[in-house]
N, C-alpha and C positions, 0 to 999 in steps of 0.2 A: 915060698912060691910067690911069684909076681902075677898080676891078674890080667895082663894085657890079652885081649881076645878070649877071655873065659866067659861063658854064659853064666847067668846068675846061679843056676843050680850047682855048678862046679865051684863057684866062689863060696857059696853058703856051706858046701860040704867041707871046704878047707878050714872053715872056722870051727870052734868047739861045737860039737853037734847039738848040744842042749840049748845053745843060746837063742836060736831062732824061735823057740817056743817058750823059754823061761823068762825072756826079757823083752819088753815091748820096745819098738823103735820109735814110738810116738814122741818121746821126750826130745829126740834129736830133730825130727821134722818140725815139732812145735817150736823149738828154739831157733831153727833155721828161719822159720817164718817171722818170729819175733825179731831176729837179727836184721833181715832185709827190710822189715818195716821200720825198725829203729833208725836205719841209715837214711830214711826218707822223711823223718819228722823235720819240720821246718826249723832251721834252714837245711834243706835236703842236700845230701852229698851226691856229687856226680858219680858216674859209674867207676871211674878210677879210684876215687877215695872210698866209695862204698865197697867195691870188690876187695880192697885191702882188708877192711874190717870183717867182711864175710869170711875171708880165708883165715884170719887170725882166730875168729870164733870157732871155725870148723876144726882147726888144728888143736886148739885148746881142748875141745870136746874129744877129739880122737885120742890125744895123748892121755887125757884123764881116764877115759874108758879103757884104753889099752893097759894102763898101769894096774887096773883092777882085774880085767879079764885076761890080759897077757896073751893076746892072740896074734900080734903082729909086730913089725918093726916100728920103733918110735920115730916120730918126726924129730923131736928134740928132747922133750921131757919124758922121763921114764923112771917111776919109783914104785916097784911092785908092792901092792898093798891089798888089803881086804876091805870090803864095804859095799855099799850100793853103787853099782856102775851108773844107774840112772840118775842118782843124786849127784854123782861126779860130773856127768854130762851137763845137767842143769846148772850146777854151781859154776862150772867152767864158763859156760856161755854167759851166764849172768854177770860174772866178774869182768869178763872182757867188755861187755856192753856198758857196765857202770863206769869202767875206766875211761872209755871214749865218749860216753854220753851221760855225764853225771846229772844233768838236768832231768833225765828220764828215770832216775833211780827209784822213785816211788812206784812207778808202773812196773819196773823190772823186778822190784822186790815182791810185788804182788804176784807177778808171773812165776817167780821162783817158789813162793809159798804154794801156789796151785800145783806146780810140778811135783813138789815134795809130799803133797798131801796123801797120795795113795801108793807110795812106793813100798814094795815088799821084797825087794831083791837083795837085801842086806842092810847092815847098819848105816843109817842115813848120814850120821855125823862123820863117820870115816870117809864116806864118799864125798861129802862136801869138802873135807880137808884136801883130798886129792884133787878135786876140781879146782879149788882155789890155787893150789900150787901149780897146776898145769897152766892156768890162765896167767898167773904172775910170770911164769917162765917165758911164754911166747910174747907177752907184752914187753918184757925186758929185751928179748931178742930183737924185736922190731922197733925199738926205741930210736935207733939211729939208722934208719933204712933209706934215707934221702927222700922221704915222702913230704918233708916240710923243711923250709918254705917251698911254695909252689908258684914260681913267677909266671907271668903271662907274656905273650908275644904281641908286640904293638903293630906288626906289619913290616913289609920289606922296606929297606932304605931306598931302593930303586925298583920301580915296577917294571917287570918284563913278562912276556907271555909265558904262562904256565906257573908263575910264582904265586904262592898263596897270599891272598889279601884278606883282611878282615871281612867277614860276610855280614850282610844286612839281615835284620830280623824280618825278612819278607817271605811270605808264602802267597799262595793264590788268593787268600782271603784277608791279607794284612794291608793296611793303608798307611800312607805317610803320616808322620815322619819316620824314617828308618833310623835304627840305632846300630852301631857297630862295636861289638865287644871284642876285646883283645883275645887272642888265642889262649886257651887254658892249658895249664899243667905242662909247661915246657920241660919240666924236670922229670916227667914220669918215665921216660926211657932209661933213666939212670937210677930209678928206685931199685933197691936190692930185691931180686926175684925170690920167690919162695922155693923154687926147685931149679929153674934155669940157671945157667952159669952167668949170664948177663942179659940185659935187654936186647942186645944186638945179636944174640946167638942165632936167631932165625930171621935176621933181617932180609926181606925180600929184595929182588933186583929192582933197580930204579924204574919208576913209571915211564911210560912212553913219552917221547918228545911230542910237542904239540903239532909237529909236522908229520908225525908217524901215521901210517894208514890205520893202524889199530886204534890209535887215539881218535882219529877223525870218525871212525865207525862208532866208537863208544860215545863220542860227543853227539852224534846224530841220534843214537838210541836214547840218550838221556834227554835230548831236546824233545823227542816225540813222546816218550812215555813218562817223563818226570814232571809233567804239569797236568792239571786237571782239564785238559781239552781233548777232543777226539784226536787219535783213537784211544786215548787213555780212558779206561772204563771205571765205573763205580766200584767194581770189585777190586781193581788195582788201587784205587784210593783207599778203600777199606783196609787192604793189606798194608799199605804204607802207614796209615794211622794206627793200626793195631800194634805193629812192631816198633813204633817209634819210642815206646817206653824204654827205660834203661834196661839194657840187654841182660844184666845179671838177674833182674827180677824174673824174666821169662825163663831162663834156664834153671833157676832154683825152683820155680814152680813146677816145671816139668819133672825135676828130680823128686820133689815131694810126692807128686802124683804117682810116679812110677814106683817109688819106694813103698808107699802105702798099698798100692794095688798088688804088689808082689809080696806083701807081708814080710818085709826084710827084717832080719834080726838086728839086735843092737850093735854087735861088733861090725857086721857088714855095713850097716847104715853109717856108723862112725867113719869107716874107711871111705865109703862112697862120697860123703859130703866133704871130707878132707881133700880127696883127690879132685873132686869137682871144683871146689872153690879155689884151690891152689891153681888149677889149670886156667880158670877164668881170670884170676888176678894176674897170673904171669902172662896170659895172652894180652891183657891190657898194657902191661909194661912193654912187651915185644912190639905191639902195634904202635905205641906212642914213640918208641925209639925210631921207627921208620917214618912216622908222620913228621917229626921235626928234623929228621935227617934229610928228607926230600922236599918238604915245604911245597907241596903240590896244590894247585888251585882247585876250587870247587866248581861244579857245573854252573851255579848261579853267577860266578864271576866269568867263567869261560864263555857262557852263552850271552853275556852282555858286554863283553870286552871289545875294544878297538883292536886293530892289528898290533899295536904296540903294547897291549896288555892293560891299558887304562880303561876305566869305565866312566863314560860321560853321559850316558843315557838315563841316569837315575834308575837303573835296573828295570827299565820299562819293557824291554824286548822279550824277556822270558822270566817267569817266576816259577819256583818249585812248588810241588804239592804241599810239602811241609817245610818249616823253617830250617835253614841250614845251620848245623851246630858250629860253634865258634872254635874250631881247631882244624888243622890241615886235613886234606882229603885222603891221602894214600898211605896205607890201605884202610879198609873199613873196620872200625873198631867193633861195631855190632856183629859183623860177619865173623871176626876173629873170636869174639866172646862166645857167641852161640855155638859155633863149630867146636871150639875147645870143650865146652860143656857137653855138647851132644855126643862127641866122640868118647868122652868118659862114660856117659850113660850107656852108649852102645856096648862098651866093653863089659858092663855089668848086666845089661838086660837084652842085648841084641838090638837090631835095628827096628824090627817090626813090633810096634806097640801102639796101643790106643790110649791117648791121654788128652785132657782138655786144658786149654790155657785161657787166661783172662787178661784183660788190659786195664791199666789204671789211668790211661791218659785221654782217650777220646770217646769212650762210651760204646765202642763196637761190641757186638755180641761175642760170647765165648767162641773159641775155635777148637774143634775136636780134630786131632791129627791121628794118622795111622802109622807113622814111622818117624824116627828121628831124622832120617834123610829129608823127609818132607819139611820138618822144622828148619833145617839148615837151608833148604832151597827157598822156602817162603820168606824166611828172614832176609836172605840175600836179595831176593827180588824186591822186597819192600824198600830197600835203599835206592834201587833204580826208580821204582814207581814214586818214591818220595821226592825224587829230583835232587838228592843230596850226594850221590856217588855215581861214579862210572862203573861199568861192568868189571873192568880190571881191578878196581878197588875191592869189589866184592870177592872176586876169585882169589886175589892175593891175601885178603884178610882170612878167607877160609883156609887157605894153604898154611898160613901162620898158625891159626888155631889148631889145625890138625897136627902140625909138628909139635906144638906145645903139649897137646894132649898125649901124644905118643911118648914124648920125653917124660912127662909126668908119670904115666903108667909104668914106664921102665925104671924110673929112678926115685919115685916117691915112696911113701909108706906102702907096705904090702903085708899080706898074711904070711905068717911063718910056715 
């Protein structure tokens, strides 16, 4: 059975009935948190690089747990065995992270020891063996996935209206001198997806020409609401600041919160995080394919540009609420990421849920949301209020994310 549009109760019933009570899901949520934190230890990985690691860890955990509990279709590794499924999950996650972050091994070893300390669901050593094998399998599978090297984009050879130019490190509170970093991860659209057939599978239509009425309307909206001047409100600034953290952190926190609130069993949790982080990672690949296919300019450039596309006013006419990221505009990576993840969570838990999110970037108070739709909407609006995207970037990013999620649910691992 595949799980698209199944509520949590139906999904749990499809798994082995005793698992929800006999095995805690905490080891999976614990290692999800350890994983996302590991990707942000200095030098922190950006969302593209981090989401790849998150997906590899989640797949290793899923394949390890599935090899012992034998409840679903494998992603890649499958070696039916006996032993502790919890130990298998912890060992798989640990081995993935040690492989990519060897400098963090001491802390990861301690986390593994803590995970193994109270396990009672079977022989621990057997579980560790399975976990190590699952981790080694997915690491080898992803060794040549085009994620490295990752060249940058120096800017257009000829400047024209609408063409992406390197963006300055300028927001409403930043002073001179400005710096201009090259566009990042020009290769990410050709990274081998985890489930999609290619990065271009769901490429959106081209963004509007700068003479198009829809573009001019979106430009006016960004001009008004994308800077911290009236009628931009303090609440809109807070929204922009809250969601500016890397999007995979937000959606994984939501997943942990909902998983724990619903007392999800180990098998369902393994599948949940595998599908979630696969969809998140593939949405990043799909969005990056479009970003460098279209090379569309950002609001900070558009709202300071001369008619020929050049900027000669030192970006003095308009400044965004938050600093514009150094990669092309269209579509929004944040919107694609959060929507892809939220659609996976909706398939498991339904839309209406209460959960609390925190931010790591600007010190805003936690936000309690009452639906996953609200998460998608607030995150999308934050990119407009932040002054770093146009409305059509947000909408097309959400459309890509929704398509990636639906494809992942239909073609990814599933309960037998």
